C-alpha angles and dihedrals in degrees: 000000000000119000125228126197109222110213130186099271091059094058091039093056090043097052107029124098116263114284124232090218116091098223095046091045092051090051090050092050093048091048092050091048093050091045091054096046117003099052091062091073094049137069107235128210137167139181140243088250090062091048091050092049094045091052092063124092131031111006095231093051092043090051091055092049093047092049090059093045092048090075095051121085121238 
């Protein structure tokens, strides 16, 4: 099984509200689609750096990002 490093932009696209900008919205949609299907055939991992970065910003948004990262091994 292939491994995939989950970095901050992945969880940001996955958890943020839909963008009004076409490129950002398409990235969000592709990320959500991959998260629902593609990730199942990969072994995911992340790093403490990503957790530290994802914990910054508005507490509600950070909480959503951290909830996703909580299920991914370091």
